[in-house]
VEXLUMKOL-877270 format. One line per field, with one value per atom (N, C-alpha, C, O, CB): residue number from 0; residue in one letter; atom name; x, y, z. Coordinates in steps of 0.2 Angstrom, whole numbers, plus 5000, padded with zeros to 4 digits. Each point is the difference from the previous one (the first is absolute). Glycine has a CB too. Layout:
! residues N
pos <- (NUM|...) $
code <- (A|...) $
site <- (CA|...) $
X <- (X|...) $
Y <- (Y|...) $
Z <- (Z|...) $
END
This chain:
! residues 104
pos <- (0|0|0|0|0|1|1|1|1|1|2|2|2|2|2|3|3|3|3|3|4|4|4|4|4|5|5|5|5|5|6|6|6|6|6|7|7|7|7|7|8|8|8|8|8|9|9|9|9|9|10|10|10|10|10|11|11|11|11|11|12|12|12|12|12|13|13|13|13|13|14|14|14|14|14|15|15|15|15|15|16|16|16|16|16|17|17|17|17|17|18|18|18|18|18|19|19|19|19|19|20|20|20|20|20|21|21|21|21|21|22|22|22|22|22|23|23|23|23|23|24|24|24|24|24|25|25|25|25|25|26|26|26|26|26|27|27|27|27|27|28|28|28|28|28|29|29|29|29|29|30|30|30|30|30|31|31|31|31|31|32|32|32|32|32|33|33|33|33|33|34|34|34|34|34|35|35|35|35|35|36|36|36|36|36|37|37|37|37|37|38|38|38|38|38|39|39|39|39|39|40|40|40|40|40|41|41|41|41|41|42|42|42|42|42|43|43|43|43|43|44|44|44|44|44|45|45|45|45|45|46|46|46|46|46|47|47|47|47|47|48|48|48|48|48|49|49|49|49|49|50|50|50|50|50|51|51|51|51|51|52|52|52|52|52|53|53|53|53|53|54|54|54|54|54|55|55|55|55|55|56|56|56|56|56|57|57|57|57|57|58|58|58|58|58|59|59|59|59|59|60|60|60|60|60|61|61|61|61|61|62|62|62|62|62|63|63|63|63|63|64|64|64|64|64|65|65|65|65|65|66|66|66|66|66|67|67|67|67|67|68|68|68|68|68|69|69|69|69|69|70|70|70|70|70|71|71|71|71|71|72|72|72|72|72|73|73|73|73|73|74|74|74|74|74|75|75|75|75|75|76|76|76|76|76|77|77|77|77|77|78|78|78|78|78|79|79|79|79|79|80|80|80|80|80|81|81|81|81|81|82|82|82|82|82|83|83|83|83|83|84|84|84|84|84|85|85|85|85|85|86|86|86|86|86|87|87|87|87|87|88|88|88|88|88|89|89|89|89|89|90|90|90|90|90|91|91|91|91|91|92|92|92|92|92|93|93|93|93|93|94|94|94|94|94|95|95|95|95|95|96|96|96|96|96|97|97|97|97|97|98|98|98|98|98|99|99|99|99|99|100|100|100|100|100|101|101|101|101|101|102|102|102|102|102|103|103|103|103|103) $
code <- (M|M|M|M|M|A|A|A|A|A|Q|Q|Q|Q|Q|L|L|L|L|L|Y|Y|Y|Y|Y|P|P|P|P|P|E|E|E|E|E|S|S|S|S|S|L|L|L|L|L|L|L|L|L|L|R|R|R|R|R|A|A|A|A|A|T|T|T|T|T|E|E|E|E|E|D|D|D|D|D|A|A|A|A|A|L|L|L|L|L|H|H|H|H|H|A|A|A|A|A|F|F|F|F|F|E|E|E|E|E|E|E|E|E|E|D|D|D|D|D|V|V|V|V|V|H|H|H|H|H|A|A|A|A|A|L|L|L|L|L|V|V|V|V|V|A|A|A|A|A|P|P|P|P|P|S|S|S|S|S|D|D|D|D|D|E|E|E|E|E|Q|Q|Q|Q|Q|V|V|V|V|V|F|F|F|F|F|D|D|D|D|D|T|T|T|T|T|I|I|I|I|I|K|K|K|K|K|R|R|R|R|R|V|V|V|V|V|V|V|V|V|V|Q|Q|Q|Q|Q|R|R|R|R|R|L|L|L|L|L|N|N|N|N|N|A|A|A|A|A|V|V|V|V|V|N|N|N|N|N|E|E|E|E|E|D|D|D|D|D|E|E|E|E|E|Q|Q|Q|Q|Q|H|H|H|H|H|G|G|G|G|G|G|G|G|G|G|A|A|A|A|A|G|G|G|G|G|Y|Y|Y|Y|Y|D|D|D|D|D|T|T|T|T|T|D|D|D|D|D|E|E|E|E|E|R|R|R|R|R|E|E|E|E|E|Q|Q|Q|Q|Q|L|L|L|L|L|C|C|C|C|C|E|E|E|E|E|Y|Y|Y|Y|Y|I|I|I|I|I|D|D|D|D|D|Q|Q|Q|Q|Q|T|T|T|T|T|L|L|L|L|L|S|S|S|S|S|E|E|E|E|E|H|H|H|H|H|G|G|G|G|G|I|I|I|I|I|D|D|D|D|D|V|V|V|V|V|A|A|A|A|A|A|A|A|A|A|L|L|L|L|L|A|A|A|A|A|A|A|A|A|A|R|R|R|R|R|N|N|N|N|N|G|G|G|G|G|M|M|M|M|M|G|G|G|G|G|R|R|R|R|R|A|A|A|A|A|E|E|E|E|E|I|I|I|I|I|T|T|T|T|T|D|D|D|D|D|A|A|A|A|A|W|W|W|W|W|R|R|R|R|R|D|D|D|D|D|W|W|W|W|W) $
site <- (N|CA|C|O|CB|N|CA|C|O|CB|N|CA|C|O|CB|N|CA|C|O|CB|N|CA|C|O|CB|N|CA|C|O|CB|N|CA|C|O|CB|N|CA|C|O|CB|N|CA|C|O|CB|N|CA|C|O|CB|N|CA|C|O|CB|N|CA|C|O|CB|N|CA|C|O|CB|N|CA|C|O|CB|N|CA|C|O|CB|N|CA|C|O|CB|N|CA|C|O|CB|N|CA|C|O|CB|N|CA|C|O|CB|N|CA|C|O|CB|N|CA|C|O|CB|N|CA|C|O|CB|N|CA|C|O|CB|N|CA|C|O|CB|N|CA|C|O|CB|N|CA|C|O|CB|N|CA|C|O|CB|N|CA|C|O|CB|N|CA|C|O|CB|N|CA|C|O|CB|N|CA|C|O|CB|N|CA|C|O|CB|N|CA|C|O|CB|N|CA|C|O|CB|N|CA|C|O|CB|N|CA|C|O|CB|N|CA|C|O|CB|N|CA|C|O|CB|N|CA|C|O|CB|N|CA|C|O|CB|N|CA|C|O|CB|N|CA|C|O|CB|N|CA|C|O|CB|N|CA|C|O|CB|N|CA|C|O|CB|N|CA|C|O|CB|N|CA|C|O|CB|N|CA|C|O|CB|N|CA|C|O|CB|N|CA|C|O|CB|N|CA|C|O|CB|N|CA|C|O|CB|N|CA|C|O|CB|N|CA|C|O|CB|N|CA|C|O|CB|N|CA|C|O|CB|N|CA|C|O|CB|N|CA|C|O|CB|N|CA|C|O|CB|N|CA|C|O|CB|N|CA|C|O|CB|N|CA|C|O|CB|N|CA|C|O|CB|N|CA|C|O|CB|N|CA|C|O|CB|N|CA|C|O|CB|N|CA|C|O|CB|N|CA|C|O|CB|N|CA|C|O|CB|N|CA|C|O|CB|N|CA|C|O|CB|N|CA|C|O|CB|N|CA|C|O|CB|N|CA|C|O|CB|N|CA|C|O|CB|N|CA|C|O|CB|N|CA|C|O|CB|N|CA|C|O|CB|N|CA|C|O|CB|N|CA|C|O|CB|N|CA|C|O|CB|N|CA|C|O|CB|N|CA|C|O|CB|N|CA|C|O|CB|N|CA|C|O|CB|N|CA|C|O|CB|N|CA|C|O|CB|N|CA|C|O|CB|N|CA|C|O|CB|N|CA|C|O|CB|N|CA|C|O|CB|N|CA|C|O|CB|N|CA|C|O|CB|N|CA|C|O|CB|N|CA|C|O|CB|N|CA|C|O|CB|N|CA|C|O|CB|N|CA|C|O|CB|N|CA|C|O|CB|N|CA|C|O|CB|N|CA|C|O|CB|N|CA|C|O|CB|N|CA|C|O|CB|N|CA|C|O|CB) $
X <- (6123|5003|5004|5003|4997|5001|5003|5007|5001|4988|5015|5008|5001|4998|5005|5000|5000|5004|4996|5004|5006|5004|5002|5005|5000|4989|5002|5005|4999|4990|5016|5004|4997|5003|5004|4987|4996|4999|5000|4994|5005|4998|5008|5001|4987|5016|5006|5004|5002|4999|4998|5003|4995|5003|5001|4990|4996|5001|4999|4992|5010|5002|5006|5001|4992|5013|5006|5000|5003|5001|4992|4999|4997|5002|4998|4995|4999|5003|5001|4992|5010|5004|5007|5002|4994|5006|5005|4996|5004|5003|4988|4999|5000|5002|4993|5001|5001|5006|5000|4991|5015|5007|5002|5003|4999|4995|5002|4996|5003|4999|4992|4996|5003|5001|4989|5011|5004|5007|5002|4991|5010|5008|4999|5004|5002|4988|4999|4998|5001|4995|5002|4996|5007|5005|4983|5012|5004|4997|4997|5009|4996|4996|4994|4997|5010|4989|4992|4995|5002|5000|4993|4996|4996|4999|5001|4997|4994|4996|5000|4999|4998|4995|5004|4997|4997|5012|5005|5002|5001|5003|4996|5003|4994|5001|5009|4984|4994|4997|4997|5001|5004|4999|5003|4998|5002|5007|5005|4997|5001|5010|4986|4997|4995|4999|5006|4991|4993|5001|4997|4998|5009|5003|5002|4998|5005|5001|5002|4994|4998|5014|4986|4994|4995|4998|5003|4998|4994|5003|4996|5000|5012|5002|5001|5001|5003|4995|5001|4993|5000|5012|4983|4992|4998|4997|5000|5006|5000|5003|4996|5004|5007|5002|4996|4997|5013|4989|4997|4993|4999|5006|4990|4995|5000|4995|5002|5009|5000|4999|5003|5007|4985|4998|5007|5001|4987|5016|5005|5004|5003|4997|5000|5005|4996|5003|5002|4990|4995|4997|5001|5005|4991|4998|5005|4999|4991|5016|5005|4999|4998|5012|4992|5002|5003|5004|4987|5008|5005|4995|4994|5014|4996|4997|5001|5001|5001|4997|5001|5010|5003|4984|5015|5006|5005|5005|4992|5000|5002|4998|5004|4996|4993|4998|5005|5002|4986|5013|5006|5006|5004|4991|5006|5008|4999|5004|5001|4990|5000|4999|5003|4990|5004|4999|5006|5001|4986|5019|5007|5002|5002|5000|4998|5004|5001|5005|4992|4996|4998|5003|5003|4989|5007|5002|5009|5004|4984|5014|5008|5003|5006|4993|4997|5004|4998|5005|4996|4994|4999|5005|5004|4983|5015|5004|5007|5005|4987|5010|5007|5000|5006|4997|4992|5002|4998|4997|4999|5005|5001|4991|4999|5017|4981|4992|4998|5001|4994|5003|4998|4994|4995|5011|4993|4992|4997|4994|5009|4999|4997|4998|4996|5011|4997|4997|4997|4995|5012|4993|4995|4993|4995|5015|4990|4994|4996|4994|5009|5001|4998|4996|4995|5014|4996|4998|4992|4996|5018|4984|4995|4994|4996|5012|4994|4994|5000|4995|4999|5011|4999|5007|5005|4984|5010|5006|5004|4998|4997|5012|5005|4997|5001|5009|4987|4997|4996|5000|5001|4994|4994|5002|4996|4997|5012|5003|4997|4998|5014|4988|4996|4992|4997|5012|4989|4993|4995|4996|5007|4997|4996|4998|4995|5013|4997|5000|5001|4999|5006|4996|5002|4993|4996|5017|4987|4996|5002|4997|4998|5011|5003|5002|5003|4999) $
Y <- (4935|4994|4997|5003|5003|4987|4995|5001|5001|4991|5006|4998|4995|4995|5010|4994|4994|4995|4996|5010|4995|4996|5003|5001|4993|5007|5004|4995|4994|5013|4995|4997|4994|4994|5017|4990|4994|4995|4994|5014|4993|4994|4996|4994|5013|4997|4996|4996|4994|5016|4993|4998|4994|4994|5017|4990|4992|4995|4994|5012|4996|4994|4998|4995|5008|5000|4998|4994|4995|5018|4990|4996|4993|4995|5014|4992|4993|4995|4994|5011|5000|4995|4997|4995|5010|5000|4997|4995|4994|5016|4989|4994|4994|4995|5011|4996|4994|4998|4994|5010|4998|4998|4996|4995|5016|4992|4995|4994|4995|5014|4991|4994|4996|4994|5012|4996|4996|4996|4995|5013|4996|4998|4995|4996|5014|4990|4994|4995|4995|5011|4992|4995|4996|5003|5002|4989|4994|4995|4996|5008|4993|4995|5000|4995|4999|5012|5000|4997|4997|5013|4989|4997|5005|5006|4984|5007|5006|5003|5006|4988|5002|5005|5005|5005|4986|5009|5004|5005|5006|4985|5008|5005|5006|5006|4984|5007|5003|5004|5005|4987|5004|5004|5008|5005|4983|5010|5005|5006|5006|4984|5009|5004|5003|5005|4989|5002|5002|5005|5005|4985|5010|5005|5006|5005|4987|5008|5006|5003|5006|4989|5002|5003|5002|5006|4985|5006|5003|5007|5005|4982|5013|5006|5005|5006|4988|5005|5006|5002|5004|4993|4998|5002|5005|5004|4984|5011|5006|5005|5004|4989|5009|5005|5003|5006|4988|5003|5003|5004|5006|4983|5008|5002|5005|5003|4987|5010|5005|5007|5003|4990|5010|5008|5003|5005|4995|4999|5005|5003|5005|4988|5004|5000|5007|5002|4982|5018|5005|4997|5003|5006|4986|4996|4999|4999|5007|4993|4998|4992|4998|5013|4986|4992|4999|5004|4992|4997|4997|4999|4999|4994|5010|5002|4993|4995|5019|4985|4995|4999|4995|5009|5001|4999|4997|4997|5013|4992|4997|4994|4995|5015|4988|4994|4995|4995|5010|4996|4997|4998|4995|5012|4999|5000|4995|4995|5021|4986|4996|4990|4996|5017|4987|4992|4997|4994|5008|5004|4997|5000|4995|5010|5000|4999|4993|4997|5016|4986|4994|4994|4996|5010|4993|4994|5001|4995|5006|5004|5000|4999|4999|5011|4992|4998|4994|4997|5012|4986|4993|4997|4995|5004|5003|4996|5002|4996|5004|5006|5001|4995|4999|5015|4984|4995|4992|4996|5014|4990|4993|4998|4994|5001|5007|4996|5002|5006|4995|4992|5001|5003|4997|4994|5016|5003|4997|5001|5011|4986|4999|4991|4998|5013|4986|4992|5001|4998|4996|5009|5002|5003|4998|5003|5003|5001|4995|5000|5010|4985|4996|4994|4997|5006|4996|4995|5001|4995|5004|5007|5002|5004|5005|4993|4998|5003|5006|5002|4991|5012|5008|5002|4998|5005|5002|5002|5005|5001|4999|5002|5001|5008|5002|4991|5009|5008|5000|5005|4997|4993|4999|4997|4997|5000|5004|4996|5005|4997|4997|5012|5005|5000|5001|5004|4994|5002|4999|5004|4994|4995|4997|5005|5000|4988|5016|5005|5007|5005|4986|5011|5007|5004|4998|5000|5008|5004|5008|5004|4989|5006|5005|5001|5005|4994) $
Z <- (5553|4996|5006|5005|4981|5011|5004|4997|4994|5009|5002|4998|4996|5003|5006|4986|4996|5005|5002|4987|5011|5006|5008|5002|4988|5013|5007|5004|4999|5002|5004|5002|5005|5001|4998|5003|5005|4995|5002|5005|4987|4996|4998|5002|4992|5004|4999|5006|4999|4994|5013|5006|5001|4999|5007|4994|5001|4994|5001|5006|4988|4996|5000|4997|4996|5009|5001|5006|5000|4996|5010|5005|4999|5002|5003|4991|4997|4997|5001|4999|4994|4997|5004|4999|4991|5015|5004|5004|5000|5001|5001|5004|4996|5001|5007|4986|4995|4998|4999|4996|5004|5000|5005|5000|4995|5011|5007|5000|5003|5003|4992|4999|4995|5002|5001|4991|4996|5001|4998|4995|5011|5002|5005|5002|4997|5004|5007|4997|5004|5005|4984|4997|5000|4998|4995|5008|4998|4998|5003|5004|4986|4997|5000|5001|5001|4997|5001|4996|4995|5009|4998|4997|4997|5002|5004|4987|4997|5005|5000|4990|5014|5006|5003|5000|5004|4998|5004|4996|5003|5003|4987|4997|4997|4998|4998|5004|4999|5006|5001|4990|5014|5007|5001|5002|5002|4994|5000|4994|5001|5003|4990|4996|5002|4998|4995|5011|5002|5006|5000|4996|5008|5004|4997|5003|5004|4989|4996|4997|5001|4997|4999|4995|5006|4999|4990|5016|5005|5003|5001|5002|4999|5001|4995|5002|5005|4987|4996|4997|4996|5001|5005|5000|5005|4999|4997|5010|5006|4998|4998|5012|4989|4996|4995|5001|5002|4992|4994|5004|4998|4992|5015|5001|5007|5002|4992|5008|5007|4996|4995|5015|4995|4999|5001|4996|5008|5000|5002|4994|5002|5008|4984|4995|4996|4995|5005|5001|4997|4994|4994|5010|4997|4993|4994|4994|5009|5000|4994|5000|5005|4998|4992|5001|4994|4996|5011|4992|4995|4991|5000|5012|4984|4993|4996|5004|4996|4994|4995|5002|5002|4987|5008|5000|5008|4999|4991|5015|5007|5001|5001|5003|4995|5000|4997|5003|4998|4992|4996|5003|4999|4992|5012|5003|5008|5002|4991|5010|5006|4998|5003|5002|4989|4999|4997|4999|5000|4999|4996|5007|5001|4986|5017|5005|5005|5001|4997|5004|5001|4998|5003|4997|4994|4994|5002|5001|4987|5011|4999|5008|5001|4987|5016|5006|5002|5004|5000|4994|5002|4995|5002|5002|4990|4996|5002|4999|4990|5014|5002|5006|5003|4992|5007|5007|4997|5004|5006|4985|4996|5001|5002|5003|4993|4999|4994|4997|5015|4984|4993|4999|5001|4996|5003|5000|4993|5001|5006|4989|4994|5000|4996|4998|5011|5002|5004|4999|4999|5007|5006|4997|5003|5006|4987|4997|4996|5000|5001|4995|4995|5005|4998|4992|5015|5005|5003|5000|5003|4998|5002|4995|5002|5009|4983|4995|4998|4997|5007|4997|4997|4998|5002|5007|4987|4997|5005|5005|4984|5010|5003|5003|5005|4986|5006|5000|5005|5004|4984|5012|5006|5008|5003|4985|5012|5008|5004|5005|4992|5004|5004|5001|5005|4991|4999|4997|5006|5002|4985|5014|5006|5007|5003|4994|5003|5006|4998|5005|5003|4985|5000|4998|4996|5000|5007|4999|4997|4998|5012|4990|4996|4992|4998|5014) $
END
């Protein structure tokens, strides 16, 4: 039976989110494209973590997926990015900003 939250999954997720925080903090008056590139990178990192066999079959469930999306939104918001406006300008709802790349 797979461990629900193996250390390898937690560590890899933390590393992906830390890299995202660094990417967001590097943004200065970003364009929508730059923000979406940052979102795309973290989602692709998290896809790789979720699919990595070293975690013994463990991955992100519904609750974790929702928490990860909320974390992405909150991190962007704390950096002064109006996520609702970003989404609206690009014809999507706020909860859809990760959908184009998200496999988890």
